[in-house]
N, C-alpha and C positions, 0 to 999 in steps of 0.2 A: 522473616519477610519473604514474600514471593519474589522469585528471581526471573528476570527477563534478559535475554541476550538480543541485542540489536546489531545486525550486520549492516554495513554501509552507513554507520551511525554518523559519519561526518558530512553526509550529503544534505541537501535542502530539506527533505522530509525528515531525515534522521535527526537533525538538530531541533526541529520543532517537536518531535516526539520525545526526545531526551528531556527537554525543558518541561514537557507536559507530564511525563511519567516518573521522573526521578524522585518526587516527593512521596510517592506511594509504593515504589518497588525498588528492589536492589538491582541495579542495571549493570550489565556487562556490555561494554561497547567495543565493537570489533570493526576495524577498517584498516586499510593498508597504510594510512597515515592520518593524523589529526591536525595538519598544518592550518586548516581553514576554519577551525572551531575555537571559540573563546575559551580560555582555560577555566573561567568561572563556571561554564556549563558542564565541565567534566568533574567538578568537585563532588565528592560523595559517590562517584561511580568507579567501576573497575574498567580500565582501559587496556585493550590489547591491540597492538599494531601487528597485524598478520595479513599475509597474502592468502586468502581463502581459495585461490585457484590451485594451491599446492595441497595435495591430498593429505600429506603428513601433518599439516598444520591443524587438521581437524581432530587429531588424536586426543581424546580426553576433553575436548573443548566444551562439550555439552554436559559434563559432569556437574551435577547440582543445579542445572538450569531447568526451570519450570516451563517457561514459554520462550519461543524464538520469534522475533519479528524480522523477517528476511527482506531487506531492502537492497542489498548489494547487487549491482548489475551494471552493464553498460546501458544507459537510458536513451541513447541517441537513436532517433528514427532513421538516421543515415548510416548507422553502423553496418559494416561489411561482415559477412559471415566468416570469412577467413581471418579477420582481425581478432578483436577481443570477444566477439559474441560467443565463440566456441568455449573459451575458458570461463568467462564471467557469467554467461547466461545459460549455458548448458552443463558444463562440468561442475561449477560451484554449487548450484542447487542440488545436483545429484549427490555430491559429497555430503551436503547437509542432511538429506533424507536418509542416506546410507549410514551415516554416523549415528543418527538417532535410532535407527533400527537395530544397532548393536546392543542397546541397553535393554535390560529386562523390563524396566519401567521406562517407557518412552517419555520424551518431552511431552508435557500435557497437551500442548497445541502449538503448531507452527502457523503463524500468520504471515502471509507473503504478499508482496506487491506484484500484482499482475497489472494490466494496463488496458486503457481504452483502445490502444493500438491493436489488440487482438480482434477488434471488430470495426476498425476505422475505414475499411473499404466499402462499408455500406453507404448508400446515398445519403447526402447531408440532411434530407428531409425525412429520414426514417429514424424513429425512436427505437432503440435496440434493447430488448429484454435480455436478461442474463442467460436465458436458455436458448438464445438464437445461435445457430451454427457459427463457429468462428469464421471471420473473414478479415484476416490481417491486411493492413495497408502497407506494410513494410516488413523487413526481416526482423526488426526488433519485435514487432507484434507476433511474428512467427515464434520467436524464442519464448515469449510469454505464454503463448498457447501451449508450447511444450511444457513449460513450468506447471501450468494448470493440469495437464495430463499426468505429469510426474507426481504431483501431489495426490491426485485422485488414485493413481496406481498404488502408492504407499498407504493411502487411507484404507482402500478396500482389500488389499492383499496382506498388509502388515499391521493394520490397525492404528496407524499414525494419524491422529486428528490434525486437520488443517483447515484454515479459512483463507481463501484467496480474495483479494480486493482489486477489482479493475479500476485503478485510480485514473481519474480524469485529468484535466488541466490544472495542475497544482501550481499556482502563481500567487504569491503574496501581494504583488503590486498590480492592482487593476488599473492604475494610472498609465500603464504601458500603452502608448499610442497605437501600437501595432495589434492590440487585442481587438478582434471583431466579434460579431454576433455569434458566429460558429464557435469561437473560443469560449464565449460566455456560457453557451449551452453545454460545454464540456467541463465547466469549472468546478473545482472542489476547494473550499476554503481551508486554511489551516485548522481553525477550531472545529469545523465539521469533520475533517479527517481524523483529528484527535478523538473526537467523540465516537467515530466509527471504529477506531482501534479499540477504544474502551469496550464497545459492544462486542467486538470480535473476541476480546479477552474473556469476557464474563458470561457470554451466552451459553446456554445448554444446547448442544447440537443434537438433532434427530438422527443424523447420519454422520460418519466420521469426516466427511468432506463437504464443504460449503463454499460456493462461489457467489460473490455479491458485487454489484456495481457501486462504485464510490464517487458520487457527485454531491454537490450541495443541492438545496431545494430550489433549483433554478426554474424560472417561469416557463422556460422552454427547454426541458432537459433532454440532452442527446441520448442518455442512457436511462432506462427505467430502473428506479431505485426501490420499487415496491417490495421486492424480495428482501432487501436489507431491512426495510421497515418491519415486515412481518416475521422474518426469521430470527433477527437478533436485536430488534427494538431500536433501530436507527431513527433518530429524530433530528435531522439537520435544521439549522436555523438560518442559514444565509442563502440569498438569491443574488446571483451575479448581475442580473439585469437591474435589480433595484440598487445594488451597490454601485453600479456604473452610472446610475441616474436615468435609466430608460423610462422609469415609471415614477411620476410625481403627482402630488396633490394639487388642489386649486391654488395653493400659495407658492407652488414651485418647489416644495420640499420633497425629498425622496419619500415614497410610500413606505410606511413601516410594515414589517412582516408581522403576522398575527400568531406565529408559532410560540408555544410556551417555551420557557427556558428549560435546558436539560435538567 
């Protein structure tokens, strides 16, 4: 069975992906602890509690691993450079790519979580294509721009395939009263993100590095997802504005999306 290692597996996105992938893949889950994850979700997986900011903990970790989904990071837009960003968002991904480069046969592909924050300083009324120059709105976004560059470096100098996903607003609860129209424009649903990960795992890449925007099929998308559609076959189903009830038919019911099922 194909093997996948997920770093940051106990986080919000990690738990959704574990549930989605565990039936089809042999999963190795790595995080500093798994206190916040239901034991049933871990059944049938290999669990490793490791601090991946310690370089020695990477020794042999990728042995027998076909794919890596790298989620581990400090995800806070308020994170300070001198706190955990250096260890979690700079050193840790470097250790990942460096460890993979030690093997004669690389990990087949590294799929990593980048972020909308790499371009969040663009004006709110601008739709941002994936090839727009980075314009981070915070130091977290700066660290993700570094990660994109790091992956590109290892792709074109070492041959390590990778796909980066600029993940938008991942929030399972659209009933949150603090969500506004700007948040909806940046939304990606759990099922659309799972589908996008499937696409990133299975697509044939033209070049060893690919960067895509990761949003749902929102009526007013903040990020342009056309490259994800054409490059890896992404077909999102959800629209945050419809899900939130912004668009209704004459009977007052939410408008149904016309997208075909995956």
